[in-house]
C-alpha positions, 0 to 999 in steps of 0.5 A, spaced: 492 543 443 495 536 447 496 536 454 503 538 456 504 531 458 502 528 452 507 533 448 513 532 452 512 524 452 519 521 449 519 518 442 526 515 444 528 510 450 535 515 450 530 520 452 526 517 458 528 520 464 528 516 470 527 508 471 534 507 470 533 500 474 530 498 468 532 502 462 539 504 464 544 501 459 545 494 459 538 493 462 534 487 459 528 491 458 532 497 454 536 491 450 529 488 448 526 495 446 532 496 442 533 490 439 526 490 437 525 483 441 519 484 446 516 478 449 509 480 453 510 484 459 507 487 465 508 495 467 507 496 475 507 503 478 504 509 481 501 514 476 506 519 472 512 514 472 512 512 465 508 506 464 505 509 458 511 513 456 515 506 455 509 503 451 509 509 447 517 508 446 516 501 444 510 504 439 515 508 435 521 503 435 518 497 434 517 494 427 510 490 429 504 493 428 502 496 435 494 496 438 493 500 444 486 500 448 484 503 454 481 498 460 476 503 462 473 504 455 475 497 451 470 490 452 471 484 450 468 485 443 474 490 442 478 484 444 476 480 440 476 485 434 483 486 435 484 478 436 482 477 429 486 483 426 492 480 429 490 473 427 491 475 419 497 480 420 504 477 417 507 482 422 507 481 429 501 485 434 504 488 440 497 490 444 498 495 449 492 495 455 493 501 459 489 499 466 489 492 465 487 491 472 480 494 470 479 488 465 475 483 469 477 476 470 472 473 464 476 479 460 482 476 462 482 469 461 480 471 454 486 474 452 490 468 455 491 463 449 492 468 445 498 471 449 500 464 449 500 462 442 503 468 440 497 471 436 499 478 440 505 481 445 501 483 451 504 490 454 500 491 460 501 497 465 497 498 471 497 503 477 495 496 482 499 491 484 499 486 479 499 479 483 492 482 486 489 485 480 491 481 474 490 473 472 495 469 475 496 466 468 498 472 465 503 474 470 506 467 469 507 469 461 509 475 462 515 479 465 513 484 470 517 491 471 515 495 477 517 503 475 518 507 481 516 515 483 521 519 480 526 522 484 526 530 485 532 531 481 528 527 475 523 531 475 527 538 475 530 536 469 524 534 465 521 541 467 526 544 465 526 540 459 518 542 458 520 549 459 524 550 453 520 545 448 514 545 451 511 551 449 511 554 442 506 560 443 510 563 449 517 564 452 516 561 459 521 563 464 522 560 472 527 561 477 531 554 480 527 555 487 520 555 483 523 549 479 525 546 485 519 547 489 514 543 484 519 538 483 520 536 491 512 537 491 509 533 485 511 526 489 515 523 484 509 524 479 511 528 473 505 528 469 502 532 475 508 537 475 506 538 468 499 539 469 501 545 474 506 548 470 501 548 464 496 551 468 500 556 471 503 558 464 495 559 462 493 562 468 498 568 468 497 573 463 504 574 459 508 581 459 512 582 452 511 575 450 513 572 456 510 568 462 514 567 469 513 562 474 515 564 481 514 558 487 507 562 489 504 561 482 505 554 482 503 552 489 497 556 487 496 551 481 499 545 485 494 546 490 497 542 495 502 536 495 500 530 491 500 524 495 500 517 492 495 513 496 490 508 493 485 505 499 485 498 496 492 498 493 500 498 495 500 505 498 494 503 502 497 497 505 505 500 506 503 506 509 498 503 514 504 497 515 509 503 516 504 506 522 503 500 526 511 498 526 512 505 528 507 504 534 510 497 535 517 500 535 516 505 540 517 511 535 513 516 537 515 522 531 514 516 525 507 514 528 505 521 528 508 522 520 505 517 518 498 518 521 498 525 518 500 521 511 494 517 511 489 523 514 491 528 509 490 522 504 483 522 506 483 515 509 477 512 513 479 515 521 474 509 523 480 504 519 486 507 523 483 507 530 481 499 529 488 499 527 491 503 533 486 498 538 489 492 535 496 495 536 494 496 543 492 489 544 498 486 541 504 490 541 503 493 548 498 488 551 498 487 559 505 491 559 500 497 560 492 495 560 490 502 560 493 503 552 488 500 550 482 503 554 484 509 551 485 507 544 477 505 545 475 511 547 479 515 541 475 510 537 468 512 539 470 519 541 471 519 533 466 516 531 462 522 535 466 528 533 468 527 527 474 530 523 478 535 523 478 534 530 478 527 531 485 527 528 487 530 535 484 523 538 487 519 533 494 522 535 493 521 542 492 514 542 497 513 536 502 517 541 501 513 547 501 506 544 507 508 541 510 510 548 508 505 552 511 499 554 511 493 549 509 485 551 506 481 546 505 476 551 497 476 550 498 475 542 502 469 543 498 465 549 492 465 545 495 463 539 499 458 543 492 455 546 489 456 539 495 451 536 494 446 542 486 445 540 487 445 533 493 440 534 491 436 540 489 429 538 485 427 545 480 433 547 481 435 554 476 433 560 473 439 563 473 437 571 466 437 574 469 443 578 469 448 572 463 445 568 457 449 568 453 450 575 447 446 575 451 440 573 456 441 577 451 442 584 448 436 581 455 431 581 456 434 588 449 432 591 450 424 588 457 424 590 455 427 597 461 432 597 461 438 599 463 444 596 470 445 594 474 451 591 476 451 584 483 454 586 485 448 590 484 443 585 491 441 581 492 445 574 488 440 569 493 443 563 498 441 567 505 443 564 501 447 559 503 454 559 500 459 554 501 466 558 508 467 560 508 474 562 513 480 560 518 483 565 515 490 561 511 495 565 505 493 569 506 486 567 511 486 570 507 486 576 503 480 573 509 476 572 511 477 580 504 474 582 504 468 577 510 466 579 507 467 587 501 463 585 505 457 581 510 456 587 504 455 592 501 450 588 508 446 587 508 447 596 
């Protein structure tokens, strides 16, 4: 028997639930499907959001020949065979490539001329960011549609449909609370919800020809909330970005929440520790120098202790950075200095009193001059201010000290 997710796959565009931003009435993709006037398309989104479903609907509605391959199994020879077939057909050929990001550059390049001359209409599906994983030339000849994780409401609707239509050999019942639990914990992935429900039905002995699904049964089959998190994809970058911005924005609750999401999804603790150290230097800086000390200590301790206890150290360091006063003065200072070094046409000569001690002693002996304290010399980069301390935290004291030094020099 086919898996429930496949049995429940719609055959008509009006039966697709969710993705109204691209499939709602009057939307371009829906019009193209209904009128059978398709160009090359790339569907991009997390697993279980309907990429293959839309391709299946196209297969059922188009007058063109529909050919499907999975990039994890197909090679260049398979593509060549399909292209040769398409060239000798009177009808158009729609070529659907699931997981197109699995094709290497040479395989994607091979498709390009045949997409360009219309030999095939390409439909690609990918869970990875196509701007990173799909040939730019293919992208420029295709329309990109991003699919969103399904809402809990949409998944509930599909679960109800599956209960009514998906099981012919047994009657299935479920409480509304159980359905809500499953919908909310599938994390926008309807396939995960269907798989958990099918496992629950198959593993629960029927009574009088009926299987009743409870929240406890579904929780056991789902095991835990499915986290959409690809360590090389958008979820990785989006979550770490939210984590960093929460620390920078002094929001400890959001900080520890995004930390928990990364840890639960299996993110490398060393990677998280590195980001905390960077944030401590870039966003806290000398407003609280202790932030970098604590972040570094936590990073070293996590490597020694490991997980799961390491989560406590990461939380302590991240929360400290989030709650610390903020300053980006060090970040601005080094970038300003680098820009000066790169752009200045003339290289500033290093004064003799700042050069290597051996050279300095030779200069002093040859000139007959005695040692002069370097701080008594005028600033050799006069007029250039790179480091501007903020008035935040400890750096306020540094700013006061700097102003006093500059005032003494002017006197």
